[in-house]
Every structure is written in structure tokens, then in C-alpha cells.
C-alpha positions as CSV (number, residue, x, y, z in Angstrom):
1,X,-1.5,-22.8,-3.8
2,X,-2.9,-21.6,-7.0
3,X,-0.8,-18.9,-8.8
4,X,-1.8,-15.4,-8.4
5,X,-3.6,-14.2,-11.8
6,X,-1.6,-11.4,-13.2
7,X,-3.8,-8.2,-13.8
8,X,-3.5,-6.9,-17.4
9,X,-3.2,-3.1,-17.9
10,X,-4.3,-1.5,-21.1
11,X,-4.4,2.1,-22.6
12,X,-7.8,3.0,-23.8
13,X,-7.3,6.8,-24.4
14,X,-4.6,9.1,-25.7
15,X,-4.5,12.8,-25.8
16,X,-1.7,15.1,-27.4
17,X,-0.9,18.5,-27.3
18,X,2.3,19.0,-29.4
19,X,4.4,21.2,-31.6
20,X,3.2,19.1,-34.8
21,X,-0.4,19.0,-33.9
22,X,-3.1,19.1,-31.1
23,X,-5.2,16.0,-31.0
24,X,-4.5,12.5,-31.9
25,X,-5.2,12.9,-36.0
26,X,-3.2,15.9,-36.5
27,X,-0.3,14.6,-34.5
28,X,-0.1,11.1,-36.2
29,X,-0.6,12.9,-39.8
30,X,2.6,15.2,-39.0
31,X,4.4,12.0,-38.1
32,X,3.4,10.0,-41.3
33,X,4.2,12.9,-43.6
34,X,7.5,13.9,-41.9
35,X,6.3,17.4,-41.0
36,X,8.8,18.9,-38.2
37,X,7.4,21.2,-35.5
38,X,10.7,22.9,-35.2
39,X,10.9,26.4,-36.4
40,X,12.3,29.8,-35.8
41,X,11.0,31.0,-32.3
42,X,7.7,33.3,-32.4
43,X,6.7,33.8,-29.0
44,X,9.9,35.1,-27.4
45,X,12.8,37.3,-28.4
46,X,15.8,35.5,-29.5
47,X,18.6,38.1,-29.4
48,X,21.4,37.0,-27.2
49,X,20.0,33.4,-26.9
50,X,22.1,30.3,-27.8
51,X,19.6,29.2,-30.2
52,X,16.8,30.9,-32.1
53,X,15.1,27.5,-33.0
54,X,12.3,25.8,-30.9
55,X,9.3,23.6,-31.1
56,X,6.4,25.8,-30.1
57,X,2.7,24.6,-29.8
58,X,0.9,26.9,-32.1
59,X,-2.7,27.9,-32.0
60,X,-3.2,26.7,-28.4
61,X,-6.0,28.3,-26.8
62,X,-6.3,26.8,-23.1
63,X,-10.0,27.9,-22.5
64,X,-11.2,25.7,-25.3
65,X,-9.7,22.7,-23.9
66,X,-10.0,23.2,-20.2
67,X,-13.2,22.4,-18.1
68,X,-13.1,25.6,-16.0
69,X,-11.4,28.6,-17.7
70,X,-11.0,30.2,-14.1
71,X,-8.0,28.0,-13.3
72,X,-5.9,29.3,-16.3
73,X,-4.6,32.4,-14.3
74,X,-3.2,29.9,-11.8
75,X,-1.4,27.8,-14.4
76,X,2.0,28.3,-16.1
77,X,2.0,27.2,-19.8
78,X,3.3,23.8,-19.0
79,X,0.2,23.0,-16.5
80,X,-2.1,24.3,-19.3
81,X,-0.7,22.2,-21.9
82,X,-0.6,18.9,-19.6
83,X,-4.2,19.6,-18.2
84,X,-5.5,20.1,-21.7
85,X,-3.9,16.9,-22.9
86,X,-5.8,14.9,-20.0
87,X,-9.2,16.4,-21.1
88,X,-8.3,15.1,-24.8
89,X,-7.3,11.7,-23.4
90,X,-10.5,11.3,-21.4
91,X,-12.6,12.3,-24.0
92,X,-10.9,10.0,-26.4
93,X,-11.6,7.0,-24.2
94,X,-15.3,7.6,-24.4
95,X,-16.2,7.5,-20.6
96,X,-19.7,8.2,-20.2
97,X,-21.1,9.6,-17.0
98,X,-21.4,7.2,-14.1
99,X,-19.1,4.6,-15.9
100,X,-16.1,5.3,-13.3
101,X,-16.3,5.1,-9.5
102,X,-14.5,8.4,-8.7
103,X,-12.9,6.7,-5.7
104,X,-11.4,4.3,-8.1
105,X,-10.1,6.5,-10.7
106,X,-6.7,8.1,-9.9
107,X,-3.9,10.3,-11.3
108,X,-0.3,10.0,-11.7
109,X,1.4,12.8,-13.8
110,X,4.9,13.9,-14.6
111,X,6.0,17.5,-14.5
112,X,9.0,19.3,-15.9
113,X,10.8,22.2,-14.5
114,X,8.3,25.2,-13.7
115,X,10.5,28.0,-13.6
116,X,9.8,31.3,-11.9
117,X,10.6,34.0,-14.4
118,X,12.4,37.1,-13.8
119,X,9.4,39.6,-14.8
120,X,7.0,37.6,-12.3
121,X,9.0,39.2,-9.4
122,X,9.9,42.8,-11.2
123,X,7.3,44.6,-9.2
124,X,8.5,43.2,-5.8
125,X,12.0,44.0,-6.8
126,X,11.0,47.5,-7.5
127,X,9.2,48.0,-4.4
128,X,12.4,47.2,-2.6
129,X,14.4,49.9,-4.3
130,X,16.0,53.0,-2.6
131,X,18.3,55.6,-3.7
132,X,20.9,53.3,-2.1
133,X,20.0,50.1,-4.3
134,X,17.9,47.3,-3.1
135,X,16.6,47.4,0.5
136,X,15.6,44.0,2.1
137,X,14.2,45.9,5.0
138,X,11.2,47.0,2.7
139,X,10.2,43.3,1.9
140,X,7.5,43.4,4.7
141,X,6.3,46.8,4.4
142,X,6.1,47.5,0.7
143,X,7.0,44.3,-1.4
144,X,4.9,41.4,0.0
145,X,1.6,42.9,-0.8
146,X,2.5,43.1,-4.4
147,X,2.8,39.1,-4.3
148,X,-0.3,37.8,-6.0
149,X,-1.9,35.5,-3.4
150,X,-2.0,32.5,-5.9
151,X,1.5,33.4,-7.6
152,X,3.1,30.1,-6.1
153,X,0.3,27.8,-7.6
154,X,1.9,28.6,-11.0
155,X,5.2,26.9,-10.0
156,X,4.3,23.9,-8.0
157,X,4.9,20.8,-10.0
158,X,2.2,18.7,-8.0
159,X,-0.3,21.1,-9.6
160,X,-1.0,19.2,-13.1
161,X,-1.8,16.3,-11.0
162,X,-4.1,18.4,-8.7
163,X,-5.9,20.2,-11.7
164,X,-6.6,16.8,-13.5
165,X,-7.9,15.3,-10.4
166,X,-10.5,18.1,-10.1
167,X,-11.6,18.3,-13.6
168,X,-12.3,14.7,-13.9
169,X,-13.6,14.0,-10.2
170,X,-10.6,11.5,-10.0
171,X,-10.5,10.8,-6.3
172,X,-8.4,7.9,-6.1
173,X,-4.7,7.6,-5.7
174,X,-2.8,10.7,-6.7
175,X,0.8,11.3,-7.2
176,X,3.4,13.5,-9.3
177,X,6.6,12.3,-10.9
178,X,9.4,14.8,-11.3
179,X,12.3,12.8,-13.0
180,X,12.9,15.2,-16.1
181,X,12.7,12.9,-19.4
182,X,12.0,9.6,-17.6
183,X,8.9,10.9,-15.8
184,X,6.1,9.8,-18.4
185,X,7.4,6.4,-18.2
186,X,7.7,6.3,-14.5
187,X,4.3,7.7,-14.0
188,X,2.9,5.0,-16.4
189,X,4.8,2.3,-14.4
190,X,3.3,3.9,-11.2
191,X,-0.3,3.6,-12.4
192,X,0.3,0.0,-13.5
193,X,1.3,-0.8,-9.9
194,X,-1.4,0.8,-8.6
195,X,-4.2,-1.0,-10.8
196,X,-2.4,-4.2,-10.3
197,X,-2.6,-3.8,-6.6
198,X,-6.3,-3.3,-7.1
199,X,-6.2,0.2,-5.4
200,X,-7.6,1.7,-8.5
201,X,-9.8,0.6,-11.7
202,X,-8.2,3.5,-14.2
203,X,-5.7,6.2,-13.8
204,X,-5.1,9.3,-15.9
205,X,-1.4,9.3,-16.7
206,X,0.4,11.9,-18.6
207,X,3.3,14.6,-18.4
208,X,3.9,18.1,-19.3
209,X,6.4,20.9,-19.7
210,X,7.3,24.1,-21.5
211,X,11.1,25.3,-22.1
212,X,10.0,28.1,-24.4
213,X,11.3,31.2,-22.4
214,X,14.7,32.9,-22.5
215,X,15.7,31.9,-19.1
216,X,14.8,28.1,-19.7
217,X,16.4,28.0,-23.0
218,X,19.7,29.6,-21.5
219,X,19.3,26.8,-18.6
220,X,18.8,23.9,-20.9
221,X,22.0,25.0,-23.2
222,X,23.9,24.9,-20.1
223,X,22.7,21.5,-19.0
224,X,22.0,19.8,-22.3
225,X,23.5,21.4,-25.1
226,X,21.6,23.2,-27.9
227,X,22.2,23.1,-31.5
228,X,24.2,26.0,-32.7
229,X,22.9,25.6,-36.2
230,X,21.3,28.9,-37.8
231,X,20.2,28.0,-41.2
232,X,17.1,25.5,-41.3
233,X,15.4,25.0,-38.2
234,X,13.6,21.7,-39.3
235,X,17.2,20.2,-40.0
236,X,18.7,21.1,-36.5
237,X,17.8,18.1,-34.3
238,X,19.2,15.0,-35.7
239,X,19.2,12.0,-33.5
240,X,22.0,9.6,-34.2
241,X,23.2,11.4,-37.2
242,X,27.2,12.0,-37.2
243,X,26.5,15.9,-38.0
244,X,24.3,16.2,-35.0
245,X,25.5,19.0,-32.6
246,X,23.0,19.3,-29.7
247,X,19.2,19.5,-29.3
248,X,16.4,21.8,-29.6
249,X,14.3,23.3,-27.0
250,X,10.3,22.5,-27.2
251,X,7.1,22.4,-25.2
252,X,4.1,19.9,-25.1
253,X,2.2,17.3,-23.1
254,X,0.2,14.2,-23.6
255,X,-1.9,12.0,-21.4
256,X,-3.3,8.4,-21.3
257,X,-6.4,6.7,-19.8
258,X,-4.9,3.5,-18.2
259,X,-7.3,0.7,-16.9
260,X,-7.6,-2.8,-16.0
261,X,-8.3,-4.9,-18.9
262,X,-11.5,-6.4,-17.3
263,X,-12.7,-2.9,-16.4
264,X,-12.1,-1.7,-20.1
265,X,-13.9,-4.6,-21.5
266,X,-16.8,-4.3,-19.2
267,X,-17.4,-0.8,-20.3
268,X,-16.8,-1.4,-23.9
269,X,-13.5,0.6,-24.3
270,X,-11.5,0.7,-27.5
271,X,-8.1,-0.6,-26.5
272,X,-5.1,1.0,-27.9
273,X,-2.2,-1.5,-26.6
274,X,-1.6,-3.6,-23.5
275,X,1.2,-2.4,-21.0
276,X,3.4,-5.6,-20.9
277,X,6.1,-4.5,-18.8
278,X,8.2,-1.6,-17.2
279,X,11.2,-0.9,-15.8
280,X,13.6,1.6,-14.6
281,X,17.2,2.3,-13.5
282,X,19.9,4.8,-13.1
283,X,23.6,5.0,-14.3
284,X,24.9,6.1,-10.6
285,X,28.0,7.8,-12.2
286,X,26.5,11.4,-11.6
287,X,27.4,12.7,-15.0
288,X,26.7,11.5,-18.4
289,X,29.6,10.3,-20.3
290,X,30.4,7.7,-23.0
291,X,30.8,4.8,-20.7
292,X,27.5,5.4,-18.9
293,X,24.3,3.8,-19.8
294,X,23.9,1.2,-17.2
295,X,20.7,2.6,-15.9
296,X,19.2,2.2,-19.5
297,X,20.4,-1.3,-19.8
298,X,18.7,-2.1,-16.3
299,X,15.5,-0.6,-17.4
300,X,15.2,-2.3,-20.6
301,X,16.1,-5.6,-19.1
302,X,13.4,-5.3,-16.2
303,X,10.6,-4.0,-18.7
304,X,11.4,-7.1,-21.1
305,X,11.5,-9.6,-18.3
306,X,8.3,-8.1,-16.6
307,X,6.8,-8.5,-20.4
308,X,7.5,-11.9,-20.9
309,X,8.9,-11.4,-24.3
310,X,12.3,-11.6,-26.0
311,X,14.1,-9.1,-28.0
312,X,13.1,-10.7,-31.3
313,X,9.6,-10.1,-30.6
314,X,10.2,-6.4,-30.7
315,X,8.8,-4.3,-33.8
316,X,10.6,-1.1,-32.9
317,X,12.4,0.8,-30.3
318,X,10.9,4.3,-29.6
319,X,14.4,6.0,-28.5
320,X,15.2,8.8,-26.4
321,X,17.2,10.3,-29.4
322,X,18.3,13.5,-27.9
323,X,20.7,14.7,-30.6
324,X,23.6,15.4,-28.6
325,X,27.0,13.7,-29.3
326,X,27.5,11.9,-25.9
327,X,23.8,10.9,-25.2
328,X,23.1,9.4,-28.4
329,X,26.4,7.3,-28.1
330,X,25.3,6.1,-24.5
331,X,22.0,5.3,-25.7
332,X,23.2,3.2,-28.9
333,X,25.5,1.1,-26.4
334,X,23.0,0.4,-24.0
335,X,20.8,-1.2,-27.1
336,X,24.0,-3.3,-28.2
337,X,24.4,-4.5,-24.6
338,X,20.8,-5.6,-24.5
339,X,19.9,-6.5,-27.9
340,X,23.2,-7.7,-29.1
341,X,23.1,-8.2,-32.9
342,X,19.4,-7.5,-32.9
343,X,20.4,-3.9,-32.2
344,X,21.3,-3.8,-35.8
345,X,18.1,-4.8,-37.0
346,X,15.3,-3.7,-34.8
347,X,13.9,-0.5,-36.4
348,X,14.5,2.7,-34.3
349,X,12.6,6.0,-34.3
350,X,13.6,9.4,-32.5
351,X,10.5,11.6,-32.3
352,X,12.4,14.4,-30.7
353,X,13.7,15.2,-34.6
354,X,9.8,16.3,-34.9
355,X,9.1,17.8,-31.5
356,X,12.3,18.8,-30.0
357,X,13.4,18.3,-26.3
358,X,11.1,19.5,-23.3
359,X,12.1,17.0,-20.5
360,X,9.1,15.7,-18.9
361,X,6.4,16.4,-21.6
362,X,8.7,15.1,-24.3
363,X,8.8,11.7,-22.9
364,X,5.1,11.8,-22.8
365,X,4.4,13.0,-26.3
366,X,7.1,10.1,-27.4
367,X,4.8,7.7,-25.6
368,X,1.7,8.7,-27.7
369,X,3.4,8.3,-30.6
370,X,4.2,4.7,-29.8
371,X,0.9,3.9,-29.0
372,X,-0.5,5.6,-32.3
373,X,2.0,3.5,-34.1
374,X,1.4,0.5,-32.6
375,X,-2.6,1.2,-33.4
376,X,-2.0,2.2,-37.2
377,X,0.8,-0.3,-37.8
378,X,3.4,2.2,-39.0
379,X,6.5,3.3,-37.7
380,X,7.3,7.2,-38.4
381,X,10.5,8.0,-40.0
382,X,13.6,9.9,-38.0
383,X,14.1,13.4,-39.4
384,X,17.5,14.3,-40.5
385,X,19.1,10.9,-40.3
386,X,21.3,11.5,-43.3
387,X,24.8,10.4,-42.1
388,X,24.9,7.5,-39.9
389,X,27.0,7.7,-37.0
390,X,29.5,4.6,-37.0
391,X,29.7,4.9,-33.2
392,X,26.1,4.2,-32.9
393,X,25.3,1.4,-35.2
394,X,21.4,1.4,-35.1
395,X,18.9,0.6,-37.8
396,X,17.2,3.9,-37.6
397,X,14.0,4.3,-39.7
398,X,14.6,7.0,-42.2
399,X,12.7,8.4,-45.4
400,X,9.1,7.4,-45.4
401,X,7.0,5.7,-42.5
402,X,7.5,2.0,-42.8
403,X,5.1,-0.9,-42.0
404,X,5.7,-2.6,-38.5
405,X,6.8,-6.2,-38.7
406,X,5.4,-6.8,-35.1
407,X,2.8,-4.9,-32.9
408,X,5.2,-5.1,-29.9
409,X,7.2,-2.2,-29.1
410,X,9.7,-0.8,-26.4
411,X,9.8,2.9,-25.6
412,X,12.7,4.4,-23.4
413,X,13.7,7.6,-21.9
414,X,16.9,8.6,-20.1
415,X,17.8,12.0,-18.4
416,X,21.4,13.6,-18.7
417,X,22.0,12.3,-15.3
418,X,21.3,8.6,-16.2
419,X,17.8,8.1,-14.5
420,X,16.2,5.9,-17.0
421,X,12.8,4.1,-17.8
422,X,11.3,1.8,-20.2
423,X,8.1,0.2,-21.2
424,X,7.1,-2.6,-23.3
425,X,3.8,-2.2,-25.2
426,X,1.7,-4.5,-27.7
427,X,-1.3,-3.8,-29.6
428,X,-4.4,-6.0,-28.9
């Protein structure tokens, strides 16, 4: 019996909405010139917050990037960023009318936490107030009518995938991934499997999230640990640096058009890179600790095996690099377990030093950074890597962007609870 021919899967469109630029050109130039997107927060009051720093997407007008402005009112901030990034990715892929069979174009999108904030329910609570305090009995008579009929649509994590599907008439397979930091790479992995199975010719892949709100910032600090620095925002996020003391909140999104190689060639698409292999794993410990990292090890080993490459083939690692003490150590040890002595030589970049941390969306923006690095042949430096941590022992790129020795890369993401994903990509 003849061996089954593997379906090659490639990325042909990239769209970025990030704290360091909206659109691929602005985003890439910021990476090349070491321009951080972390600053003092401007869109929310910071009094009483654990940190006054954040990476906000400035000058973002959703009406300019969404196909139908009427949907803005039923989108939270994260959704707006994600759907806008999908429009940019589809435009970047230069899909002309009639090139895509709608039934063969699908969507798989990662979503971060879409929190219902207290002010959204203020009118409801007020309607239930009496002289004796809050009265649940008034809910049915007075309060329920003050709930906007479409209010829930702003909170549902599957809505970004739905909006993207409607916008681009993508009637093929559709799914949502809600696995925090790992969501974008898991979405990419699912899209690859869908195309390999012949269920679609192309998939719109992405992830989005926004944590720029006092409630989200407080939650983030409790679960992840924010930097307590108060002097220079741009120096607060310090992946793998000995003086790191926490991460910084942010917001953003990125999307990609992923399609079979044959389909891309038939329509004359410009290809960024081929997805050689993906992998996933979980620690199983329940909490992050310095002995964890098994999930990340399994994810990288699976991705490398599926890709048919060796660690020596990798030109760089695009790291999770959260800038917390424990997470960076766990990640570094995972690299040493997988790569051995090569972990001291393979260049590592950590883009959260530019864009902060915003769970699902951050992983997508970092994946965009990997794809643009492979396209242009340069690796962005990691910002604020000044005092190497001897517990990490990695070849962290710093200073200026450096030329890639190889156009093959591995990009990884890992949640605080140990869910991990990895992808190996190669420029072609």
C-alpha cells in the first residue's frame, strides 16, 4: 500500500492589532527598533491598583477595521481587537472574490477571559435597592427590564469566531479555544488538523484578549503576579532577567490565514511559512512550581517530532517569557530538558517585554512575531535583559535585532497551570 502523502499547511496572511502597532509594518518596525508598548495606563484610573503600568492598544478605532459597524455595540474590547485583526489577515492574504469556497473556509479562534465588569450591572443592582437594602424579590418586577437584550453577547468567548465567520462568509468548520496563553497555538494546531483531514482548504486562525480594566488587573495580579516597579514602565517586563519581579498587563490580537500548500499555490498566494509540526501537553501538577514544565517538554518534543527536524535545525525560540520568577525558571528548565547543551546556544526572544501579557491574545501576537521574523530574516532582541539569571542559562537575544542563522523556529506558550503548546515553522 502506498504511503499517505502528507498535506502541507502554510500561513499566507498575518494581521496584528498590538500595543506596538496596528498592522504588520508598524508592529515589525517596533520590534526592529526596540520600541516598547508598555507605559503608564491612560484608559483606566490607576489609584489603588497593584500596578499603574500596562500595554494598551492606542489609536484603535474598531469602526475603521470592522466590516459592519453595527456589531461594535455587541463586542467587548477583546472581541473588537480580534475581529479587526482577522480583517487585516484576510486582506494581507489578498483573497479575491470567488477564490474561496465558503464551505471550505473555516475559523478557529482563541479567546481570553471576557469579564463582566461591575458597571455593566450597576443599573440592575440599583433597581433592586430598597430602604432595607438589596431585595432579590425586585429582580423580576424591576431589574430584569434593565438588562440590555444583547448584553450576554459581549461576554461569550465563542463570539469572536462567530463574528469572523460572518464577516468573511466562512461557513466551514468553526471552533473556539479557551486555554489562556496556549489558545493561539492550540487554535493553529486544530486548523492544521482540519486541513490535513481534508475538511477545509483554508482556516482563519487567531486569538484575542484585553486585560486593561481595574477588575482584570486586580485578578491578573492575584493569579499571575504583576511587576511592582513604579519608575520606568518600559523597563518593567524583564523576561529571564535576574531582577524580574512580575509581568505587565496588556491587550491585543493577531490572526492568520492558514491553508493547504496546494491551495495557496493554485491561487498564487504569498507564503510566510510552513507549519511543520505542532504539539501540546500539560504538567498535571495543578499549580506552577519550579519542578513543573513536563507539559512544555512534551509539547516541544511532539512538535519537533511531527516537524521531522532536530533541535540543531532551529534558528530561534520564541519564548513564553512571562517575566515572573517561577514561570521563567520552569520554562528555561524545559528547554534544557529538550535541547540539552543546545539550549545554551539557540537564540531566544521574549516578546512580552514589548507587549506585556494578555493571555490568549499575547500568544497570537507572539506567533505573528515569529512569522515576521522568518519572513524578514531577523530576530528581535528581548528588552530589559540586563542581568542574566544563572537559574535560566539561555542564549537570550539582546541589544539589537540579529540575523537569523536558520529560517526554522519553534514558538511556545504555557499557562500558569501548566497547559502548554508549541509549533515549529519554516520560511519557504
